[in-house]
Jmol script that loads the backbone (N, CA, C; Angstrom):
load data "model"
ATOM      1  N   MET A   1      23.860 -57.868 -69.927  1.00  0.00           N
ATOM      2  CA  MET A   1      23.167 -58.734 -68.989  1.00  0.00           C
ATOM      3  C   MET A   1      22.481 -58.022 -67.833  1.00  0.00           C
ATOM      4  N   LYS A   2      20.991 -58.755 -68.016  1.00  0.00           N
ATOM      5  CA  LYS A   2      19.924 -58.338 -66.954  1.00  0.00           C
ATOM      6  C   LYS A   2      20.085 -58.976 -65.350  1.00  0.00           C
ATOM      7  N   TRP A   3      19.954 -58.087 -64.640  1.00  0.00           N
ATOM      8  CA  TRP A   3      19.729 -58.713 -63.355  1.00  0.00           C
ATOM      9  C   TRP A   3      18.243 -58.847 -62.746  1.00  0.00           C
ATOM     10  N   LYS A   4      18.113 -59.563 -62.010  1.00  0.00           N
ATOM     11  CA  LYS A   4      16.747 -59.791 -61.413  1.00  0.00           C
ATOM     12  C   LYS A   4      16.833 -59.178 -60.027  1.00  0.00           C
ATOM     13  N   VAL A   5      15.892 -58.204 -59.992  1.00  0.00           N
ATOM     14  CA  VAL A   5      15.708 -57.546 -58.364  1.00  0.00           C
ATOM     15  C   VAL A   5      14.454 -58.306 -57.744  1.00  0.00           C
ATOM     16  N   VAL A   6      14.429 -58.679 -56.954  1.00  0.00           N
ATOM     17  CA  VAL A   6      13.295 -59.251 -55.938  1.00  0.00           C
ATOM     18  C   VAL A   6      13.299 -58.591 -54.585  1.00  0.00           C
ATOM     19  N   ILE A   7      11.830 -58.282 -53.978  1.00  0.00           N
ATOM     20  CA  ILE A   7      11.559 -57.793 -52.953  1.00  0.00           C
ATOM     21  C   ILE A   7      11.185 -58.615 -52.170  1.00  0.00           C
ATOM     22  N   THR A   8      11.705 -58.824 -50.848  1.00  0.00           N
ATOM     23  CA  THR A   8      11.476 -59.969 -49.917  1.00  0.00           C
ATOM     24  C   THR A   8      10.093 -59.767 -49.448  1.00  0.00           C
ATOM     25  N   LYS A   9       9.303 -60.951 -48.996  1.00  0.00           N
ATOM     26  CA  LYS A   9       8.146 -60.681 -48.646  1.00  0.00           C
ATOM     27  C   LYS A   9       7.841 -59.936 -47.316  1.00  0.00           C
ATOM     28  N   LYS A  10       8.652 -59.622 -46.622  1.00  0.00           N
ATOM     29  CA  LYS A  10       8.895 -59.027 -45.264  1.00  0.00           C
ATOM     30  C   LYS A  10       8.634 -57.429 -45.856  1.00  0.00           C
ATOM     31  N   CYS A  11       9.905 -57.465 -46.582  1.00  0.00           N
ATOM     32  CA  CYS A  11      10.133 -55.931 -47.078  1.00  0.00           C
ATOM     33  C   CYS A  11       8.858 -55.415 -47.612  1.00  0.00           C
ATOM     34  N   GLU A  12       8.461 -56.397 -48.712  1.00  0.00           N
ATOM     35  CA  GLU A  12       7.348 -55.819 -49.766  1.00  0.00           C
ATOM     36  C   GLU A  12       5.947 -55.472 -48.749  1.00  0.00           C
ATOM     37  N   LYS A  13       5.813 -55.963 -47.513  1.00  0.00           N
ATOM     38  CA  LYS A  13       4.704 -55.850 -46.768  1.00  0.00           C
ATOM     39  C   LYS A  13       4.991 -54.264 -46.177  1.00  0.00           C
ATOM     40  N   GLU A  14       6.155 -54.156 -45.379  1.00  0.00           N
ATOM     41  CA  GLU A  14       6.415 -52.906 -45.044  1.00  0.00           C
ATOM     42  C   GLU A  14       6.654 -51.942 -45.885  1.00  0.00           C
ATOM     43  N   TYR A  15       6.925 -52.115 -47.057  1.00  0.00           N
ATOM     44  CA  TYR A  15       6.890 -51.030 -48.281  1.00  0.00           C
ATOM     45  C   TYR A  15       5.531 -50.550 -48.470  1.00  0.00           C
ATOM     46  N   ILE A  16       4.462 -51.567 -48.464  1.00  0.00           N
ATOM     47  CA  ILE A  16       3.258 -51.268 -49.032  1.00  0.00           C
ATOM     48  C   ILE A  16       2.574 -50.313 -47.857  1.00  0.00           C
ATOM     49  N   GLU A  17       2.912 -50.650 -46.693  1.00  0.00           N
ATOM     50  CA  GLU A  17       2.451 -50.052 -45.401  1.00  0.00           C
ATOM     51  C   GLU A  17       2.942 -48.693 -45.425  1.00  0.00           C
ATOM     52  N   LEU A  18       4.635 -48.556 -45.791  1.00  0.00           N
ATOM     53  CA  LEU A  18       4.814 -47.307 -45.615  1.00  0.00           C
ATOM     54  C   LEU A  18       4.330 -46.066 -46.798  1.00  0.00           C
ATOM     55  N   LEU A  19       4.222 -46.871 -47.989  1.00  0.00           N
ATOM     56  CA  LEU A  19       3.171 -45.961 -49.264  1.00  0.00           C
ATOM     57  C   LEU A  19       2.108 -45.779 -48.775  1.00  0.00           C
ATOM     58  N   ASP A  20       1.017 -46.610 -48.263  1.00  0.00           N
ATOM     59  CA  ASP A  20      -0.031 -46.435 -47.888  1.00  0.00           C
ATOM     60  C   ASP A  20      -0.326 -45.229 -46.810  1.00  0.00           C
ATOM     61  N   SER A  21       0.692 -45.158 -45.724  1.00  0.00           N
ATOM     62  CA  SER A  21       0.745 -44.298 -44.809  1.00  0.00           C
ATOM     63  C   SER A  21       1.190 -42.710 -44.863  1.00  0.00           C
ATOM     64  N   GLY A  22       1.909 -42.927 -46.045  1.00  0.00           N
ATOM     65  CA  GLY A  22       2.395 -41.598 -46.700  1.00  0.00           C
ATOM     66  C   GLY A  22       3.970 -41.586 -46.215  1.00  0.00           C
ATOM     67  N   ALA A  23       4.439 -42.318 -45.503  1.00  0.00           N
ATOM     68  CA  ALA A  23       5.810 -42.205 -45.146  1.00  0.00           C
ATOM     69  C   ALA A  23       6.632 -42.044 -46.063  1.00  0.00           C
ATOM     70  N   ILE A  24       6.278 -42.764 -47.127  1.00  0.00           N
ATOM     71  CA  ILE A  24       7.304 -42.620 -48.404  1.00  0.00           C
ATOM     72  C   ILE A  24       6.237 -42.031 -49.323  1.00  0.00           C
ATOM     73  N   THR A  25       6.752 -40.919 -49.932  1.00  0.00           N
ATOM     74  CA  THR A  25       5.861 -40.026 -50.874  1.00  0.00           C
ATOM     75  C   THR A  25       5.941 -40.784 -52.353  1.00  0.00           C
ATOM     76  N   ASP A  26       5.302 -40.147 -52.888  1.00  0.00           N
ATOM     77  CA  ASP A  26       5.070 -40.496 -54.638  1.00  0.00           C
ATOM     78  C   ASP A  26       6.553 -40.186 -55.071  1.00  0.00           C
ATOM     79  N   ALA A  27       6.933 -39.012 -54.634  1.00  0.00           N
ATOM     80  CA  ALA A  27       8.304 -38.607 -55.367  1.00  0.00           C
ATOM     81  C   ALA A  27       9.331 -39.508 -54.841  1.00  0.00           C
ATOM     82  N   GLN A  28       9.268 -39.842 -53.634  1.00  0.00           N
ATOM     83  CA  GLN A  28      10.391 -40.802 -53.399  1.00  0.00           C
ATOM     84  C   GLN A  28      10.046 -42.233 -54.164  1.00  0.00           C
ATOM     85  N   ASN A  29       8.769 -42.579 -54.041  1.00  0.00           N
ATOM     86  CA  ASN A  29       8.584 -44.134 -54.811  1.00  0.00           C
ATOM     87  C   ASN A  29       8.981 -43.960 -55.858  1.00  0.00           C
ATOM     88  N   ASP A  30       8.781 -42.802 -56.921  1.00  0.00           N
ATOM     89  CA  ASP A  30       9.325 -42.551 -58.036  1.00  0.00           C
ATOM     90  C   ASP A  30      10.892 -43.031 -58.318  1.00  0.00           C
ATOM     91  N   ILE A  31      11.732 -42.697 -57.339  1.00  0.00           N
ATOM     92  CA  ILE A  31      13.047 -42.546 -57.391  1.00  0.00           C
ATOM     93  C   ILE A  31      13.277 -44.205 -56.811  1.00  0.00           C
ATOM     94  N   ILE A  32      12.558 -44.691 -56.276  1.00  0.00           N
ATOM     95  CA  ILE A  32      13.022 -46.038 -55.758  1.00  0.00           C
ATOM     96  C   ILE A  32      12.703 -47.225 -57.009  1.00  0.00           C
ATOM     97  N   VAL A  33      11.760 -46.716 -57.391  1.00  0.00           N
ATOM     98  CA  VAL A  33      11.303 -47.434 -58.787  1.00  0.00           C
ATOM     99  C   VAL A  33      12.563 -47.075 -59.871  1.00  0.00           C
ATOM    100  N   ASP A  34      13.230 -45.952 -60.209  1.00  0.00           N
ATOM    101  CA  ASP A  34      14.289 -45.714 -60.862  1.00  0.00           C
ATOM    102  C   ASP A  34      15.401 -46.765 -60.695  1.00  0.00           C
ATOM    103  N   ILE A  35      15.608 -46.495 -59.264  1.00  0.00           N
ATOM    104  CA  ILE A  35      16.767 -47.642 -58.766  1.00  0.00           C
ATOM    105  C   ILE A  35      17.007 -48.766 -59.005  1.00  0.00           C
ATOM    106  N   ILE A  36      15.529 -49.252 -58.521  1.00  0.00           N
ATOM    107  CA  ILE A  36      15.236 -50.900 -58.957  1.00  0.00           C
ATOM    108  C   ILE A  36      15.743 -51.055 -60.646  1.00  0.00           C
ATOM    109  N   GLU A  37      15.087 -49.967 -61.428  1.00  0.00           N
ATOM    110  CA  GLU A  37      14.987 -50.359 -62.924  1.00  0.00           C
ATOM    111  C   GLU A  37      16.756 -50.157 -63.395  1.00  0.00           C
ATOM    112  N   ALA A  38      17.159 -49.277 -62.614  1.00  0.00           N
ATOM    113  CA  ALA A  38      18.750 -49.199 -63.189  1.00  0.00           C
ATOM    114  C   ALA A  38      19.659 -50.604 -62.834  1.00  0.00           C
ATOM    115  N   MET A  39      19.165 -50.956 -61.226  1.00  0.00           N
ATOM    116  CA  MET A  39      19.944 -51.984 -61.031  1.00  0.00           C
ATOM    117  C   MET A  39      19.648 -53.222 -61.804  1.00  0.00           C
ATOM    118  N   GLU A  40      18.473 -53.546 -62.261  1.00  0.00           N
ATOM    119  CA  GLU A  40      17.989 -54.431 -63.096  1.00  0.00           C
ATOM    120  C   GLU A  40      18.723 -54.272 -64.457  1.00  0.00           C
ATOM    121  N   GLU A  41      19.125 -52.998 -65.043  1.00  0.00           N
ATOM    122  CA  GLU A  41      19.798 -53.009 -66.113  1.00  0.00           C
ATOM    123  C   GLU A  41      21.063 -53.181 -65.940  1.00  0.00           C
ATOM    124  N   HIS A  42      21.813 -52.611 -64.989  1.00  0.00           N
ATOM    125  CA  HIS A  42      23.163 -52.230 -64.986  1.00  0.00           C
ATOM    126  C   HIS A  42      23.869 -53.162 -63.847  1.00  0.00           C
ATOM    127  N   GLY A  43      22.862 -53.823 -62.973  1.00  0.00           N
ATOM    128  CA  GLY A  43      23.534 -54.455 -61.454  1.00  0.00           C
ATOM    129  C   GLY A  43      23.968 -53.760 -60.705  1.00  0.00           C
ATOM    130  N   PRO A  44      24.335 -54.319 -59.370  1.00  0.00           N
ATOM    131  CA  PRO A  44      24.460 -53.808 -58.029  1.00  0.00           C
ATOM    132  C   PRO A  44      25.356 -52.706 -58.015  1.00  0.00           C
ATOM    133  N   ASP A  45      26.329 -52.457 -59.035  1.00  0.00           N
ATOM    134  CA  ASP A  45      27.554 -51.573 -58.979  1.00  0.00           C
ATOM    135  C   ASP A  45      26.968 -50.446 -59.352  1.00  0.00           C
ATOM    136  N   VAL A  46      26.062 -50.178 -60.148  1.00  0.00           N
ATOM    137  CA  VAL A  46      25.287 -49.119 -60.956  1.00  0.00           C
ATOM    138  C   VAL A  46      25.602 -47.866 -60.433  1.00  0.00           C
ATOM    139  N   PHE A  47      25.263 -47.695 -58.939  1.00  0.00           N
ATOM    140  CA  PHE A  47      25.571 -46.346 -58.150  1.00  0.00           C
ATOM    141  C   PHE A  47      26.950 -46.222 -57.393  1.00  0.00           C
ATOM    142  N   SER A  48      27.768 -47.375 -57.720  1.00  0.00           N
ATOM    143  CA  SER A  48      29.016 -47.223 -56.917  1.00  0.00           C
ATOM    144  C   SER A  48      30.006 -46.107 -56.824  1.00  0.00           C
ATOM    145  N   ASP A  49      30.239 -45.754 -58.221  1.00  0.00           N
ATOM    146  CA  ASP A  49      30.572 -44.300 -58.211  1.00  0.00           C
ATOM    147  C   ASP A  49      29.816 -43.113 -58.839  1.00  0.00           C
ATOM    148  N   TYR A  50      28.596 -43.206 -58.122  1.00  0.00           N
ATOM    149  CA  TYR A  50      27.490 -42.212 -58.863  1.00  0.00           C
ATOM    150  C   TYR A  50      27.217 -41.297 -57.320  1.00  0.00           C
ATOM    151  N   VAL A  51      27.267 -40.156 -57.315  1.00  0.00           N
ATOM    152  CA  VAL A  51      26.909 -39.350 -55.884  1.00  0.00           C
ATOM    153  C   VAL A  51      26.077 -38.205 -56.645  1.00  0.00           C
ATOM    154  N   SER A  52      24.783 -38.119 -56.138  1.00  0.00           N
ATOM    155  CA  SER A  52      23.986 -36.958 -56.246  1.00  0.00           C
ATOM    156  C   SER A  52      23.538 -36.734 -54.735  1.00  0.00           C
ATOM    157  N   TYR A  53      22.551 -35.565 -54.998  1.00  0.00           N
ATOM    158  CA  TYR A  53      21.929 -35.175 -53.653  1.00  0.00           C
ATOM    159  C   TYR A  53      20.947 -36.642 -53.073  1.00  0.00           C
ATOM    160  N   ASP A  54      20.556 -36.932 -53.901  1.00  0.00           N
ATOM    161  CA  ASP A  54      19.359 -38.235 -53.413  1.00  0.00           C
ATOM    162  C   ASP A  54      20.063 -39.774 -53.708  1.00  0.00           C
ATOM    163  N   ILE A  55      20.960 -39.748 -54.668  1.00  0.00           N
ATOM    164  CA  ILE A  55      21.319 -41.300 -54.272  1.00  0.00           C
ATOM    165  C   ILE A  55      22.512 -41.832 -54.317  1.00  0.00           C
ATOM    166  N   LYS A  56      22.875 -42.367 -52.950  1.00  0.00           N
ATOM    167  CA  LYS A  56      24.370 -42.400 -52.653  1.00  0.00           C
ATOM    168  C   LYS A  56      24.069 -44.243 -52.375  1.00  0.00           C
ATOM    169  N   ASP A  57      25.284 -44.756 -52.709  1.00  0.00           N
ATOM    170  CA  ASP A  57      25.272 -46.222 -52.690  1.00  0.00           C
ATOM    171  C   ASP A  57      26.451 -46.522 -51.754  1.00  0.00           C
ATOM    172  N   HIS A  58      26.474 -47.512 -50.898  1.00  0.00           N
ATOM    173  CA  HIS A  58      27.555 -47.923 -49.971  1.00  0.00           C
ATOM    174  C   HIS A  58      27.458 -49.198 -49.528  1.00  0.00           C
ATOM    175  N   ASP A  59      28.614 -49.977 -49.042  1.00  0.00           N
ATOM    176  CA  ASP A  59      28.599 -51.262 -48.072  1.00  0.00           C
ATOM    177  C   ASP A  59      28.132 -50.844 -46.844  1.00  0.00           C
ATOM    178  N   LEU A  60      27.618 -51.761 -46.066  1.00  0.00           N
ATOM    179  CA  LEU A  60      27.120 -51.509 -44.829  1.00  0.00           C
ATOM    180  C   LEU A  60      27.881 -52.575 -44.144  1.00  0.00           C
ATOM    181  N   VAL A  61      28.925 -51.895 -43.324  1.00  0.00           N
ATOM    182  CA  VAL A  61      29.859 -52.691 -42.694  1.00  0.00           C
ATOM    183  C   VAL A  61      30.279 -52.757 -41.324  1.00  0.00           C
ATOM    184  N   ARG A  62      29.659 -51.709 -40.371  1.00  0.00           N
ATOM    185  CA  ARG A  62      29.244 -51.759 -39.011  1.00  0.00           C
ATOM    186  C   ARG A  62      28.719 -52.702 -38.140  1.00  0.00           C
ATOM    187  N   ASP A  63      27.902 -53.130 -38.785  1.00  0.00           N
ATOM    188  CA  ASP A  63      26.765 -54.243 -37.992  1.00  0.00           C
ATOM    189  C   ASP A  63      27.040 -55.424 -38.879  1.00  0.00           C
ATOM    190  N   LYS A  64      27.473 -56.540 -37.821  1.00  0.00           N
ATOM    191  CA  LYS A  64      27.330 -57.873 -38.626  1.00  0.00           C
ATOM    192  C   LYS A  64      26.226 -58.234 -39.252  1.00  0.00           C
ATOM    193  N   LYS A  65      25.226 -57.718 -38.389  1.00  0.00           N
ATOM    194  CA  LYS A  65      23.800 -58.054 -39.096  1.00  0.00           C
ATOM    195  C   LYS A  65      23.580 -57.730 -40.429  1.00  0.00           C
ATOM    196  N   TRP A  66      24.137 -56.571 -40.964  1.00  0.00           N
ATOM    197  CA  TRP A  66      24.142 -56.007 -42.191  1.00  0.00           C
ATOM    198  C   TRP A  66      25.357 -56.350 -43.183  1.00  0.00           C
ATOM    199  N   SER A  67      26.343 -57.685 -42.713  1.00  0.00           N
ATOM    200  CA  SER A  67      27.331 -57.958 -43.517  1.00  0.00           C
ATOM    201  C   SER A  67      27.124 -58.454 -44.947  1.00  0.00           C
ATOM    202  N   ASN A  68      27.432 -58.157 -46.051  1.00  0.00           N
ATOM    203  CA  ASN A  68      27.298 -58.364 -47.321  1.00  0.00           C
ATOM    204  C   ASN A  68      25.768 -57.511 -48.131  1.00  0.00           C
ATOM    205  N   HIS A  69      25.562 -56.570 -47.045  1.00  0.00           N
ATOM    206  CA  HIS A  69      24.394 -55.851 -47.946  1.00  0.00           C
ATOM    207  C   HIS A  69      25.044 -54.599 -48.087  1.00  0.00           C
ATOM    208  N   LYS A  70      24.556 -53.938 -48.895  1.00  0.00           N
ATOM    209  CA  LYS A  70      24.667 -52.468 -49.138  1.00  0.00           C
ATOM    210  C   LYS A  70      23.216 -51.551 -49.232  1.00  0.00           C
ATOM    211  N   SER A  71      23.750 -50.385 -49.143  1.00  0.00           N
ATOM    212  CA  SER A  71      22.402 -49.499 -48.453  1.00  0.00           C
ATOM    213  C   SER A  71      22.554 -48.160 -49.953  1.00  0.00           C
ATOM    214  N   CYS A  72      21.358 -47.859 -50.277  1.00  0.00           N
ATOM    215  CA  CYS A  72      21.142 -46.746 -51.245  1.00  0.00           C
ATOM    216  C   CYS A  72      20.363 -45.869 -50.958  1.00  0.00           C
ATOM    217  N   SER A  73      20.797 -44.817 -50.923  1.00  0.00           N
ATOM    218  CA  SER A  73      19.402 -43.605 -50.567  1.00  0.00           C
ATOM    219  C   SER A  73      18.804 -43.206 -51.521  1.00  0.00           C
ATOM    220  N   PHE A  74      17.395 -42.900 -51.244  1.00  0.00           N
ATOM    221  CA  PHE A  74      16.478 -42.390 -51.965  1.00  0.00           C
ATOM    222  C   PHE A  74      15.915 -41.071 -51.774  1.00  0.00           C
ATOM    223  N   SER A  75      16.661 -40.531 -50.613  1.00  0.00           N
ATOM    224  CA  SER A  75      16.095 -39.129 -50.253  1.00  0.00           C
ATOM    225  C   SER A  75      17.258 -39.204 -48.976  1.00  0.00           C
ATOM    226  N   LYS A  76      17.219 -37.853 -48.501  1.00  0.00           N
ATOM    227  CA  LYS A  76      17.927 -37.427 -47.322  1.00  0.00           C
ATOM    228  C   LYS A  76      18.231 -38.495 -46.471  1.00  0.00           C
ATOM    229  N   SER A  77      16.797 -39.047 -45.999  1.00  0.00           N
ATOM    230  CA  SER A  77      16.981 -40.068 -44.845  1.00  0.00           C
ATOM    231  C   SER A  77      16.622 -41.505 -45.301  1.00  0.00           C
ATOM    232  N   GLY A  78      15.920 -41.565 -46.209  1.00  0.00           N
ATOM    233  CA  GLY A  78      15.457 -43.008 -46.898  1.00  0.00           C
ATOM    234  C   GLY A  78      16.622 -43.720 -47.449  1.00  0.00           C
ATOM    235  N   ARG A  79      16.441 -44.883 -47.069  1.00  0.00           N
ATOM    236  CA  ARG A  79      17.447 -45.952 -47.632  1.00  0.00           C
ATOM    237  C   ARG A  79      16.514 -47.119 -48.266  1.00  0.00           C
ATOM    238  N   LEU A  80      17.181 -47.859 -49.372  1.00  0.00           N
ATOM    239  CA  LEU A  80      16.839 -48.938 -49.800  1.00  0.00           C
ATOM    240  C   LEU A  80      18.083 -50.048 -49.482  1.00  0.00           C
ATOM    241  N   ILE A  81      17.763 -51.173 -48.594  1.00  0.00           N
ATOM    242  CA  ILE A  81      19.096 -51.678 -48.302  1.00  0.00           C
ATOM    243  C   ILE A  81      18.656 -53.243 -49.143  1.00  0.00           C
ATOM    244  N   TYR A  82      19.963 -53.720 -49.628  1.00  0.00           N
ATOM    245  CA  TYR A  82      19.801 -54.973 -50.229  1.00  0.00           C
ATOM    246  C   TYR A  82      21.050 -55.595 -50.367  1.00  0.00           C
ATOM    247  N   ARG A  83      21.069 -57.030 -51.031  1.00  0.00           N
ATOM    248  CA  ARG A  83      22.295 -57.462 -50.832  1.00  0.00           C
ATOM    249  C   ARG A  83      22.299 -58.649 -52.281  1.00  0.00           C
ATOM    250  N   TYR A  84      23.622 -58.784 -52.537  1.00  0.00           N
ATOM    251  CA  TYR A  84      23.575 -59.283 -53.791  1.00  0.00           C
ATOM    252  C   TYR A  84      24.736 -60.750 -53.869  1.00  0.00           C
ATOM    253  N   ASN A  85      24.367 -61.562 -54.533  1.00  0.00           N
ATOM    254  CA  ASN A  85      25.410 -62.840 -54.624  1.00  0.00           C
ATOM    255  C   ASN A  85      25.969 -62.889 -55.692  1.00  0.00           C
ATOM    256  N   GLU A  86      27.429 -62.649 -55.792  1.00  0.00           N
ATOM    257  CA  GLU A  86      28.286 -62.623 -57.330  1.00  0.00           C
ATOM    258  C   GLU A  86      27.958 -63.848 -58.159  1.00  0.00           C
ATOM    259  N   GLY A  87      27.593 -65.187 -57.449  1.00  0.00           N
ATOM    260  CA  GLY A  87      27.472 -66.269 -58.605  1.00  0.00           C
ATOM    261  C   GLY A  87      25.993 -65.967 -59.093  1.00  0.00           C
ATOM    262  N   LYS A  88      25.172 -65.502 -58.714  1.00  0.00           N
ATOM    263  CA  LYS A  88      23.827 -65.295 -59.021  1.00  0.00           C
ATOM    264  C   LYS A  88      23.537 -63.753 -59.462  1.00  0.00           C
ATOM    265  N   ILE A  89      22.344 -63.944 -60.414  1.00  0.00           N
ATOM    266  CA  ILE A  89      22.299 -62.445 -61.048  1.00  0.00           C
ATOM    267  C   ILE A  89      21.066 -61.936 -60.312  1.00  0.00           C
ATOM    268  N   GLU A  90      21.003 -61.973 -59.185  1.00  0.00           N
ATOM    269  CA  GLU A  90      19.806 -61.578 -58.363  1.00  0.00           C
ATOM    270  C   GLU A  90      20.255 -60.520 -57.267  1.00  0.00           C
ATOM    271  N   ILE A  91      19.304 -59.759 -57.415  1.00  0.00           N
ATOM    272  CA  ILE A  91      19.782 -58.700 -56.063  1.00  0.00           C
ATOM    273  C   ILE A  91      18.223 -58.852 -55.316  1.00  0.00           C
ATOM    274  N   ALA A  92      18.756 -58.953 -53.862  1.00  0.00           N
ATOM    275  CA  ALA A  92      17.483 -59.051 -52.986  1.00  0.00           C
ATOM    276  C   ALA A  92      17.071 -57.589 -52.299  1.00  0.00           C
ATOM    277  N   ILE A  93      16.022 -56.978 -52.289  1.00  0.00           N
ATOM    278  CA  ILE A  93      15.829 -56.127 -51.236  1.00  0.00           C
ATOM    279  C   ILE A  93      15.349 -56.460 -50.141  1.00  0.00           C
ATOM    280  N   VAL A  94      15.769 -56.369 -48.953  1.00  0.00           N
ATOM    281  CA  VAL A  94      15.511 -56.846 -47.569  1.00  0.00           C
ATOM    282  C   VAL A  94      14.651 -55.553 -46.659  1.00  0.00           C
ATOM    283  N   ARG A  95      15.069 -54.490 -47.136  1.00  0.00           N
ATOM    284  CA  ARG A  95      14.499 -53.344 -46.386  1.00  0.00           C
ATOM    285  C   ARG A  95      14.274 -51.805 -47.025  1.00  0.00           C
ATOM    286  N   ILE A  96      13.168 -51.311 -46.783  1.00  0.00           N
ATOM    287  CA  ILE A  96      13.038 -49.939 -47.415  1.00  0.00           C
ATOM    288  C   ILE A  96      12.710 -48.944 -46.397  1.00  0.00           C
ATOM    289  N   THR A  97      13.566 -47.785 -45.949  1.00  0.00           N
ATOM    290  CA  THR A  97      12.977 -47.546 -44.469  1.00  0.00           C
ATOM    291  C   THR A  97      13.149 -45.919 -45.077  1.00  0.00           C
ATOM    292  N   PRO A  98      12.274 -45.167 -44.477  1.00  0.00           N
ATOM    293  CA  PRO A  98      12.229 -43.552 -44.883  1.00  0.00           C
ATOM    294  C   PRO A  98      13.158 -42.806 -43.539  1.00  0.00           C
ATOM    295  N   GLU A  99      13.815 -43.516 -42.755  1.00  0.00           N
ATOM    296  CA  GLU A  99      14.100 -42.821 -41.786  1.00  0.00           C
ATOM    297  C   GLU A  99      15.757 -43.295 -41.533  1.00  0.00           C
ATOM    298  N   HIS A 100      16.564 -43.829 -42.127  1.00  0.00           N
ATOM    299  CA  HIS A 100      17.801 -44.199 -42.046  1.00  0.00           C
ATOM    300  C   HIS A 100      18.032 -44.999 -40.849  1.00  0.00           C
ATOM    301  N   ASP A 101      17.031 -45.846 -40.718  1.00  0.00           N
ATOM    302  CA  ASP A 101      16.938 -46.778 -39.716  1.00  0.00           C
ATOM    303  C   ASP A 101      17.589 -48.448 -40.136  1.00  0.00           C
ATOM    304  N   TYR A 102      18.479 -48.807 -39.745  1.00  0.00           N
ATOM    305  CA  TYR A 102      19.112 -50.024 -39.814  1.00  0.00           C
ATOM    306  C   TYR A 102      18.789 -50.901 -38.964  1.00  0.00           C
ATOM    307  N   SER A 103      18.008 -51.082 -38.121  1.00  0.00           N
ATOM    308  CA  SER A 103      17.572 -51.924 -36.951  1.00  0.00           C
ATOM    309  C   SER A 103      16.812 -53.041 -37.257  1.00  0.00           C
TER     310      SER A 103
END
end "model"
wireframe off; spacefill off
backbone 0.3
color backbone group
């Protein structure tokens, strides 16, 4: 089963700005692309049991703002924040941050 990964318009704008400014490097961007491709192929749980230096995935439970969201690291401090609906085959990326910032 294939999943559809979408990036919200706000996130896409911020992401382009981060790429243009160099805040997200080409190497980090390659990892982000790999994460998205893996999620499209295997769904949001693809990294649940997978731990490496660069990629760790977990539920965001401390802040109500991020309930029903998950965070997947693409570097030591960079995070890709996303949500998914069990009834839909869609993952929405809502934030990409190079600074482990959940605000």
